[in-house]
Each structure stands twice: as structure tokens, then as C-alpha cells.
C-alpha positions as CSV (number, residue, x, y, z in Angstrom):
1,X,-31.1,114.3,-21.1
2,X,-30.0,112.7,-24.3
3,X,-32.2,110.1,-25.9
4,X,-34.0,109.9,-22.6
5,X,-30.9,108.9,-20.7
6,X,-29.6,111.0,-17.8
7,X,-26.1,112.5,-18.6
8,X,-23.8,113.6,-15.8
9,X,-20.4,115.3,-15.8
10,X,-18.5,114.7,-12.5
11,X,-15.5,116.9,-11.5
12,X,-13.0,114.7,-10.0
13,X,-10.1,117.1,-9.8
14,X,-9.1,115.8,-6.4
15,X,-8.0,112.5,-7.9
16,X,-5.2,114.3,-9.8
17,X,-3.8,115.7,-6.5
18,X,-0.8,114.3,-4.9
19,X,-2.8,113.5,-1.8
20,X,-6.5,112.9,-2.7
21,X,-7.5,112.4,0.9
22,X,-11.1,111.9,2.0
23,X,-12.5,113.8,-0.9
24,X,-10.6,111.4,-3.2
25,X,-12.1,108.4,-1.4
26,X,-15.6,109.9,-2.0
27,X,-14.8,110.4,-5.7
28,X,-13.6,106.9,-6.2
29,X,-16.4,105.4,-4.2
30,X,-19.1,107.4,-6.0
31,X,-17.8,106.4,-9.4
32,X,-17.4,102.7,-8.3
33,X,-21.0,102.8,-6.9
34,X,-22.3,104.2,-10.2
35,X,-20.6,101.3,-12.1
36,X,-22.2,98.8,-9.8
37,X,-25.8,100.0,-10.6
38,X,-28.0,98.1,-13.0
39,X,-27.4,99.4,-16.5
40,X,-31.0,100.7,-16.7
41,X,-30.4,102.8,-13.5
42,X,-26.9,104.0,-14.5
43,X,-26.5,107.5,-16.1
44,X,-24.1,108.3,-18.9
45,X,-21.1,109.6,-17.0
46,X,-18.2,111.7,-18.1
47,X,-15.3,112.6,-15.7
48,X,-13.6,116.0,-15.8
49,X,-10.3,117.2,-14.3
50,X,-7.3,119.4,-15.0
51,X,-4.5,118.6,-17.4
52,X,-3.4,115.0,-16.9
53,X,0.1,114.3,-15.4
54,X,3.1,114.2,-17.8
55,X,5.1,111.0,-17.8
56,X,3.0,109.3,-15.2
57,X,-0.1,107.1,-15.1
58,X,-3.4,108.9,-15.1
59,X,-5.4,107.9,-12.0
60,X,-8.6,108.5,-14.0
61,X,-7.8,105.7,-16.5
62,X,-8.7,103.0,-14.0
63,X,-12.4,103.8,-14.2
64,X,-12.9,103.0,-17.9
65,X,-15.1,106.1,-18.4
66,X,-14.9,109.0,-20.8
67,X,-12.6,111.7,-19.5
68,X,-12.5,115.4,-20.4
69,X,-9.3,117.2,-19.4
70,X,-8.6,120.9,-19.3
71,X,-5.5,122.2,-21.0
72,X,-4.6,123.9,-17.8
73,X,-2.8,122.5,-14.7
74,X,-5.0,122.0,-11.7
75,X,-3.8,124.9,-9.5
76,X,-4.1,127.4,-12.3
77,X,-7.5,126.1,-13.5
78,X,-9.1,126.3,-10.0
79,X,-7.5,129.7,-9.2
80,X,-9.1,131.1,-12.4
81,X,-12.4,129.5,-11.4
82,X,-12.2,131.2,-8.0
83,X,-11.9,134.5,-9.9
84,X,-15.0,133.6,-11.9
85,X,-13.1,133.0,-15.1
86,X,-14.8,130.0,-16.8
87,X,-11.7,128.8,-18.6
88,X,-10.6,125.2,-19.1
89,X,-14.1,123.7,-18.7
90,X,-15.4,122.1,-21.9
91,X,-14.5,125.3,-23.8
92,X,-17.8,126.8,-22.8
93,X,-19.9,124.2,-24.6
94,X,-23.3,123.2,-23.2
95,X,-23.7,119.4,-23.3
96,X,-27.1,119.0,-21.7
97,X,-25.6,117.1,-18.8
98,X,-26.0,117.8,-15.1
99,X,-22.7,118.9,-13.5
100,X,-21.7,117.4,-10.2
101,X,-18.8,118.9,-8.3
102,X,-17.3,116.6,-5.7
103,X,-15.8,119.5,-3.8
104,X,-15.6,123.3,-3.9
105,X,-13.6,123.0,-7.2
106,X,-16.6,124.4,-9.1
107,X,-16.5,126.4,-12.4
108,X,-18.4,129.7,-12.7
109,X,-21.0,128.6,-15.2
110,X,-24.3,130.3,-15.0
111,X,-27.5,128.5,-15.9
112,X,-26.1,125.1,-15.5
113,X,-28.0,122.4,-13.6
114,X,-25.5,121.4,-11.0
115,X,-24.9,119.9,-7.6
116,X,-22.0,120.5,-5.3
117,X,-20.8,118.2,-2.5
118,X,-20.3,120.1,0.7
119,X,-18.3,117.8,3.0
120,X,-18.3,120.1,6.0
121,X,-18.2,123.7,7.2
122,X,-15.5,123.0,9.7
123,X,-13.6,126.3,9.2
124,X,-16.7,128.1,10.7
125,X,-16.9,125.8,13.7
126,X,-13.2,125.8,14.6
127,X,-11.5,128.7,12.7
128,X,-8.3,128.3,14.8
129,X,-7.7,125.0,13.0
130,X,-7.4,126.7,9.7
131,X,-4.9,129.3,8.4
132,X,-6.4,132.7,7.7
133,X,-5.9,132.3,4.0
134,X,-7.7,128.9,4.0
135,X,-10.7,130.3,6.0
136,X,-11.0,133.2,3.5
137,X,-10.9,130.9,0.5
138,X,-13.5,128.5,1.9
139,X,-15.8,131.4,2.8
140,X,-15.4,133.0,-0.6
141,X,-16.1,129.8,-2.6
142,X,-19.0,128.8,-0.4
143,X,-20.7,132.1,-1.1
144,X,-20.1,131.7,-4.8
145,X,-21.4,128.1,-5.0
146,X,-24.4,129.0,-2.8
147,X,-25.7,131.3,-5.6
148,X,-24.4,129.2,-8.5
149,X,-25.3,125.6,-7.7
150,X,-28.8,124.2,-8.2
151,X,-28.5,121.6,-5.5
152,X,-26.2,120.5,-2.7
153,X,-25.2,117.1,-1.4
154,X,-24.1,116.7,2.3
155,X,-22.9,113.5,4.0
156,X,-24.8,114.1,7.3
157,X,-27.7,115.9,9.0
158,X,-25.1,117.9,11.0
159,X,-23.6,119.3,7.8
160,X,-27.0,120.0,6.4
161,X,-27.8,122.0,9.5
162,X,-24.6,124.0,9.2
163,X,-25.2,124.7,5.5
164,X,-28.8,125.8,6.1
165,X,-27.8,127.9,9.0
166,X,-24.9,129.6,7.1
167,X,-26.9,132.7,6.3
168,X,-26.6,132.3,2.6
169,X,-30.2,131.8,1.6
170,X,-29.9,128.2,0.8
171,X,-33.3,126.5,1.0
172,X,-33.9,123.1,2.5
173,X,-35.3,121.7,-0.8
174,X,-31.9,122.3,-2.4
175,X,-30.0,120.1,0.1
176,X,-29.9,116.3,0.0
177,X,-28.3,114.2,2.8
178,X,-26.5,111.2,1.3
179,X,-24.3,109.1,3.5
180,X,-21.0,107.8,2.1
181,X,-20.1,104.1,1.6
182,X,-17.4,102.0,3.3
183,X,-17.3,99.0,1.1
184,X,-14.2,100.2,-0.7
185,X,-11.7,98.6,1.7
186,X,-9.4,96.1,0.1
187,X,-9.0,92.6,1.6
188,X,-6.5,92.6,4.4
189,X,-2.8,92.1,3.3
190,X,-1.5,90.3,6.4
191,X,1.9,89.6,5.0
192,X,2.3,93.3,4.1
193,X,1.2,94.3,7.6
194,X,3.8,91.9,9.1
195,X,6.5,93.5,6.9
196,X,5.4,97.0,7.9
197,X,5.4,96.3,11.6
198,X,8.7,94.5,11.4
199,X,10.2,97.6,9.6
200,X,8.9,99.7,12.6
201,X,10.6,97.2,15.0
202,X,7.2,96.0,16.2
203,X,5.9,92.5,16.7
204,X,3.3,91.0,14.2
205,X,0.4,90.8,16.7
206,X,-2.2,93.3,17.9
207,X,-0.1,95.1,20.4
208,X,-0.8,98.6,19.2
209,X,-3.4,101.4,19.0
210,X,-4.1,103.1,15.7
211,X,-5.3,106.5,14.4
212,X,-5.8,107.4,10.7
213,X,-6.1,110.8,9.2
214,X,-4.4,113.7,7.6
215,X,-1.9,115.4,9.9
216,X,-3.5,118.8,10.4
217,X,-4.9,120.7,13.4
218,X,-8.6,119.9,12.8
219,X,-7.8,116.2,13.4
220,X,-6.9,117.0,17.0
221,X,-3.8,114.9,17.1
222,X,-2.2,116.8,19.9
223,X,-5.0,116.0,22.3
224,X,-5.1,112.4,21.2
225,X,-1.4,112.0,21.9
226,X,-1.9,113.6,25.3
227,X,-4.7,111.1,25.9
228,X,-2.5,108.3,24.8
229,X,0.2,109.2,27.2
230,X,-2.4,109.1,30.0
231,X,-3.8,105.8,28.9
232,X,-0.4,104.2,28.3
233,X,0.3,104.1,32.0
234,X,-2.7,101.9,32.5
235,X,-2.1,99.4,29.7
236,X,-0.6,96.0,30.5
237,X,2.2,96.7,28.0
238,X,3.6,100.0,26.5
239,X,1.6,99.4,23.3
240,X,2.5,102.1,20.7
241,X,0.1,104.5,19.0
242,X,0.5,104.1,15.2
243,X,-0.3,107.3,13.4
244,X,-1.2,106.7,9.7
245,X,-1.8,109.7,7.4
246,X,-0.1,112.1,5.0
247,X,1.0,115.6,6.1
248,X,-1.6,118.4,5.7
249,X,-1.7,122.0,6.7
250,X,0.1,122.6,10.0
251,X,1.3,118.9,10.3
252,X,4.4,117.0,9.3
253,X,5.9,113.7,10.0
254,X,8.6,115.5,12.0
255,X,6.0,117.4,14.2
256,X,6.9,117.6,17.9
257,X,3.5,116.1,18.6
258,X,4.7,112.9,17.1
259,X,8.1,112.9,18.8
260,X,6.7,111.5,22.0
261,X,7.4,108.1,23.6
262,X,5.4,105.3,22.0
263,X,4.0,107.4,19.2
264,X,5.0,105.9,15.8
265,X,4.4,107.9,12.6
266,X,3.7,105.6,9.7
267,X,2.9,108.1,6.9
268,X,0.5,107.6,4.1
269,X,-0.9,104.1,3.8
270,X,-3.7,102.6,1.7
271,X,-4.9,99.2,0.4
272,X,-4.9,95.9,2.1
273,X,-2.1,96.8,4.6
274,X,-4.3,99.5,6.1
275,X,-7.2,97.1,6.3
276,X,-5.0,94.6,8.1
277,X,-3.9,97.2,10.6
278,X,-7.5,98.3,11.2
279,X,-8.4,94.7,12.0
280,X,-5.4,94.0,14.3
281,X,-5.4,97.2,16.4
282,X,-6.4,97.0,20.0
283,X,-8.6,100.0,19.2
284,X,-8.8,102.7,16.5
285,X,-9.1,106.3,17.7
286,X,-10.6,109.0,15.5
287,X,-11.3,112.1,17.5
288,X,-11.3,115.2,15.1
289,X,-12.6,118.5,16.3
290,X,-15.3,118.4,13.7
291,X,-16.1,116.2,10.7
292,X,-18.8,116.2,8.1
293,X,-18.9,112.4,8.1
294,X,-15.8,110.6,9.4
295,X,-14.8,107.8,7.0
296,X,-11.8,106.4,9.0
297,X,-14.1,105.5,11.9
298,X,-16.5,103.3,9.8
299,X,-13.5,101.9,7.8
300,X,-12.2,100.6,11.1
301,X,-15.6,99.2,12.0
302,X,-15.9,97.4,8.7
303,X,-12.5,95.8,9.5
304,X,-13.7,94.7,12.9
305,X,-11.9,97.2,15.2
306,X,-13.3,98.7,18.4
307,X,-13.5,102.4,17.7
308,X,-13.1,105.5,19.9
309,X,-14.6,108.5,18.3
310,X,-15.5,112.2,18.8
311,X,-18.9,112.5,20.5
312,X,-21.5,113.2,17.9
313,X,-19.3,112.2,14.9
314,X,-21.9,111.5,12.2
315,X,-20.6,108.2,10.6
316,X,-20.7,105.8,13.6
317,X,-24.2,106.6,14.7
318,X,-23.7,105.3,18.2
319,X,-21.5,102.3,17.3
320,X,-18.3,103.9,18.7
321,X,-17.2,104.6,22.2
322,X,-17.6,108.4,22.2
323,X,-15.5,111.0,24.0
324,X,-15.3,114.8,24.2
325,X,-12.5,115.7,21.7
326,X,-11.5,118.7,23.9
327,X,-10.9,116.5,27.0
328,X,-7.7,114.3,26.8
329,X,-8.7,112.6,30.1
330,X,-12.0,111.5,28.6
331,X,-10.3,110.2,25.4
332,X,-7.8,108.3,27.6
333,X,-10.6,106.6,29.5
334,X,-12.2,105.5,26.3
335,X,-8.8,104.2,24.9
336,X,-8.3,102.1,28.0
337,X,-11.8,100.6,27.8
338,X,-11.7,99.9,24.1
339,X,-8.3,98.3,24.4
340,X,-8.8,96.2,27.6
341,X,-12.5,95.6,28.4
342,X,-13.4,92.3,26.7
343,X,-17.2,92.8,26.9
344,X,-17.0,96.4,25.7
345,X,-14.7,95.4,22.9
346,X,-17.0,92.7,21.6
347,X,-20.0,95.0,21.8
348,X,-18.1,97.7,19.9
349,X,-17.0,95.2,17.2
350,X,-20.6,93.8,16.8
351,X,-22.2,97.2,16.6
352,X,-19.5,98.6,14.4
353,X,-19.8,95.8,11.8
354,X,-23.6,96.3,11.8
355,X,-23.2,100.0,11.2
356,X,-20.6,99.5,8.5
357,X,-22.9,97.1,6.7
358,X,-25.4,99.9,6.2
359,X,-23.0,102.0,4.1
360,X,-22.5,101.0,0.5
361,X,-21.2,103.1,-2.4
362,X,-23.9,101.7,-4.6
363,X,-26.6,103.1,-2.3
364,X,-24.7,106.3,-2.2
365,X,-24.5,106.4,-6.0
366,X,-28.2,105.6,-6.4
367,X,-29.2,108.5,-4.1
368,X,-27.0,110.8,-6.2
369,X,-28.7,109.6,-9.4
370,X,-32.1,110.4,-7.9
371,X,-30.9,114.0,-7.1
372,X,-29.4,114.4,-10.6
373,X,-32.6,113.2,-12.2
374,X,-34.6,115.8,-10.2
375,X,-32.2,118.5,-11.3
376,X,-32.4,117.4,-14.9
377,X,-36.2,117.4,-14.4
């Protein structure tokens, strides 16, 4: 505390990555949620990241908050942190602030009141979906933060159970479940969506299915494409499956999985064009092998789309049409229902909008502030 006001330093290293991904959405949403709080409830916030980009706009400038930057580039800084070398982080000064890490990018500072966001432990549930080096890194860093962090934030009860059962001696009192928000979607850009679809040689209407997510094995795209091929035979028209998302580990835009009839890779897409696609799609499918929360599913719900999701996916809480992610036939059946059954589609839309309305970044931020205040104690 400083003068009675809570002070927090938030590591937002992911926002300086070329592809911020879901962690970047969490970073942006958390900071925006903090800014939306009443001044009396808002802590004094400082952002921290690696060396800013040369000759390019700094993505952290948009927030209008104090920023502390390391003199080191991101990959070097985090590699040294992994080796327990506390370089590049405020030059070792103690500022009296609570430290919040939005991912496993966490400096080795002993005695610091700190919280770490654990998005999931997916590498333990489906090790085959990760390269050996990635599994080893996640496991090593998890063990380090388990002993170094004061508290943990998780986005769902499922991730809390995984963390508490990880065999690392983490007590329940150190773990706080805080759901993420979904009110970050921009207004739909219908003209932009028309232009995008025209560029893909598609019509401007709703004659397509949609999936959104990083192209990597854990997102289960191969089984989804197999399910789409089964479902396509039962659709009144050969509606394409639009695949939106940047390449990740083990996935590229030229992947053989995407070179199938009707499958249309779109690449990375954000802003109002994505919102418009969500709203127009016959259905949105999000069937990862495992997910700590699952933002794309509730993003689609907020935009009014019927959603097909992995059974037990935390974010929809029953508002999606669920399917076993390991069974393409079950996914296919759900795709057909969500695309064609008028009554089911309307029910999915209604329940989806209701669920999305429960998720705001200001509520998420307020819950974080409560945890940080307890840690500052």
C-alpha cells in the first residue's frame, strides 16, 4: 500500500508478442475492466513488459497507464527468468506493490506478494497435444511458481481442481476462481465482413459454419474437420467451414487438415469483422480437447450465434450444444442440429446471450482487486 491505496504491477508481456492469443485477450480485458471501476475501487496500476518494439507502435500505449519496460527483449528476459535470474524486472527494486502475472512469465523474486494466472494445465491432460520441449517447460515453470507465488487465479472450477490436484502442495486458500469477461467484442463491421466473404468467393449471407482458435493440436481441428465432412452431406447446401485463427505449434495455414473440400482458412481476424462473422454463422463450433475457460465459445454467444462446444467446456455453462471432442460423429450431429433445427437454434441463441451477459471484465477486475487487497493484507 502507498498512502492507503492498493498498488499493483501487472506483467503483460503477452501483449508484446506477435500473436497475443487468448492470454492477450485476458490482459486487455483485465486492464479495461480495471479502468471501468469506480475511482475509489481502482488500484494504482503499473504495467510491465519486455523492451518495447523498435520502429513500431507500442501496444501498451493504448491503455494510458504507467509502463515499466525491461531493457531486454522478451525471449531473453523470460529465458533468464526460467533460469531463476531476476534480471530486467524493475532492477531489483521493491515498490510495495502486489505483483500480478497474467501467465507463467513470472520473475524469480522471493518474498514478493504475488498472484499468477493459471489458464489451464492442458499439457498434463493431453500431453500428446504438446511438443516434449513445451511440456517440460510448462512443468518446470509450474513447479517454480507453485513455490514462489502467494496466490493463484484460475478461470474455472475445472482448472482449480487440476491445480489443487497437481501434487505441488498448493492449498485451496491460495486459489481464486475468477471467470473472464466477454464484453470486449467490437460492434459488428458488416461491410468489412461482406468484403472478406467476397474475397473468399463466398456470398454475403449466413451460408457458412465457423470455428475460431489458434491452429494447434489441442484445438482438435482435425476431428472437427472430419465431423464437418460428415455433416456437410446432410446440409441443404455445401456450406463451407470458415477457420479463423493464427498458426500455433503444429498448425499452419497450409496444413493438410485445412486442404479439404469446403474448409476455408481465413487466418487471424479481430475486431468488428470477427463479431459480424460470429453473428452471421449458421453455427460456431469450438471443440478443443481441453480448455481452462474457452473465450471463443462465449464470444460467439455474445454475438448471437448457436454454439457447438466440447462437453464440459467451462465457459458456456450449459448454454452450448455439447459434444464429445473425441467423437467426430457426435460433433457432426451437433453441427447439423445447430445449423438446421430452428427451435434448437433459437434456444441456443437465447441461452447463449443470457450466459454471455453474466461475463463482464469489470466484474473480473473487481474480483482481482479483492484478491490483491487480501495479498497486500
